N, C-alpha and C positions, 0 to 999 in steps of 0.2 A: 350870499348870506353875510350879514354883519358879523364882525369878530366878537367873541365873548369878552365883555369888559370885566377885568379882574382887579380887585383891591388886595394888596399884600399887607399883612399885619404880622410883624415879628419884631421883637426888640433887639435882635442881633443884625447889625448892618450888613455883615458879610453874608448872612443867610438871605436877607432881602435882595442883595445885589446878585447873588447866585440865581435866585428865583426869577428876578427881573431879566437876567441874561437868557435864561432858558426859555421863559414864556414869551418875551417880546420878540424873540427871533422867529416865531411862528405867526404867520398872518391870520391864523384862526383866533388869535388872542390880542387884546389890547390892555396893557396895564394902565389903569386910570389913576392909580395912586399907590403909594407905599408909605406905611406909618409904623411907628414903634410903640405906640400906646393905645389903650382902649378908647380913651377920650377922642383921640384923633380919628380912630377907626369909626366911631359913632358919628362924628361930624361929617366925614366924607361919605359914609354909607347913606346918611340922610340927604346930603347935598347931591351926590352923584348917582345913587341907586344902581350900583354895579350889579352885573349878573351874578358874580361869585365873589365872596370874601374868603380868601385863602389865609387862614390864621393859625398862629400858635396858641397854646393854652396858657403859657406862663408869660404874663405881661406885668409891667411894673405898677400899674394903677388899678386895673379891673380884672377880677377873676375871669378866666376864659369862658367858663360855662355861662356866667352872668352876661358877659359881653355877647356871646352867641345869641342869648335870649333877647338882649336889647337891640342888636342889629336886626333881628327878625321883626321886632316891633316898629323900628323907625323906617325900615325898608323891606317890607314883606316880599318884594320881588327878588331880593338878594338871597342866593343860596350860600350857606356857610359850610365850608369844607375845612376840617381840622387837619393841620399838619404839625405833628408834635413828636417829641422824643419820649413822651411818657404814656404809659398804658396800664390800666387795670380794669377789671370788669365794671366797677361802679363808676369810673370815670367815663368809659365808653358809653354806658347807658345814660349817664347824666347828660352827656353831649347830645345824644339822640333825643332825649326828653326836652332839651332846650331848643331843639329845632335844627340841629346840624344834619346835613345830608350826606356826610361822609367823615371818615376818620382814618387818616394815613399816618405812617410812621417815618420819621426822617432817617432812621437807620436801615430802612429797607434797601436791599442790594439792587433790586430792580423795581424802582418806584413807579414807572410809567405815569408820571405826573400829568403830562398833557392829555393822555388818554382818559385819566380820571376826571380832569377838568371838563373835557368834552362830554363825558357821560353825565356829569352833574349839570352841565349847561342844557342838556336835553331832558332833564327832569328825573334822572336816575340817581341812585345812591352809589357811593364808592367807599369801600372799606378794605383796609389791609386784612389779609387772611386771618391774622391773629385777633384783630378786633372783631371780625365777623364771627369767629369761633366763640369769643367771649359773649357776644350778643346772643348767640344761639343757646349757650349754656345758661345765660341769665333768663332767657325766655322759658327754658325747660324748668328751671328752679321756680320761677314765678308761677308757672302753671301748677306745679306740685304744691306750692304753698297755698295757692288759692283753693286747691282741693282740700287741704288740711283744715282750713277754717270754714265753718258753715256760714251761709248768708246772714243769719241773725248775729253770729259772732262778729262778722265784718261790720255789720251795721252798728253794733255796740262799740267796736273799736274806733269807728269813725267819730262817735260821740265822745269817746275818751280823748281822742286827738283834739277835739274842740275844747277840752278842759272841763267837761261836765263831770260832776260827782256821781257816785252810785245813786244817790237819791234823785238827782236831776234826770239821770238816764231812766230810772224806773218810772218817774212821772211822765216823761216824754213818750216812752214805749208802752205805758200801761202794764208794767210788770212790777212784781214785788222787789223790794230792795235786796232781799235774800237771793232771789233768782238772778238778778243782775250780778251780784257778787259771785255767784256760782259760774256764770258765763265768763266773767273776767278771769277767774281762777283757771278755767279751761283754756282760755286764750293764752295766758302766760305759760301754761304747761306745754301747749302745742308749739308755741314759738320758742320754747326753751329759754325764757327770760325770767327775771326776778321782779320787775316793776312795770307799772303802767307806762312810764316814760320809755323804758327799753322796748316794750311791746310796740309802741307807736313808731319808734325809730326803726326797729327791725322790719315792721310791716311796710314802711315806706321804702326802705332799702330793697326789699324783695318784691316790690311792685304790687303789694296787696292793697295798699291805700293809694 
């Protein structure tokens, strides 16, 4: 079996050297590149199409979530595995939505990095227990919020997100403007927000839209 080809992406040289030493000592892996910026990562991902991009989220030029998305675009074969010191529910979910196949923390006492790399190389996901717990909580909250809003309310909120006015929504859905206004009031109340903009932002954050 050919070794898994890994691209290292981290702006700290000491971290990259540590990862290189750990990974390259195992014949199951081949480090094909190590870079400190998102631009370099995109260039090598497109050029080399590595099996795995092991990357930090905090880079000097490109936001890590956006970089994850771009790597998946230029090299669909490449699995992106996040290795970072930062964690919160919205960050973990955003990485998952951007196409990452795993989220690991640098401060984990027993990281088992090589085992996680092998799992990702075989098409599985790899998550630190804390990240996995956050994803489960997010999924539960998303399900609850979807139950809160009725299908018609979600439909109207999607139109609000597109910037349509009450009149434009009423014309598109063949409803009276008064009815649309009532729907939007109910949406704001259920999401516990005060404005249309907040409703859209909250709905996106909670996975409703």
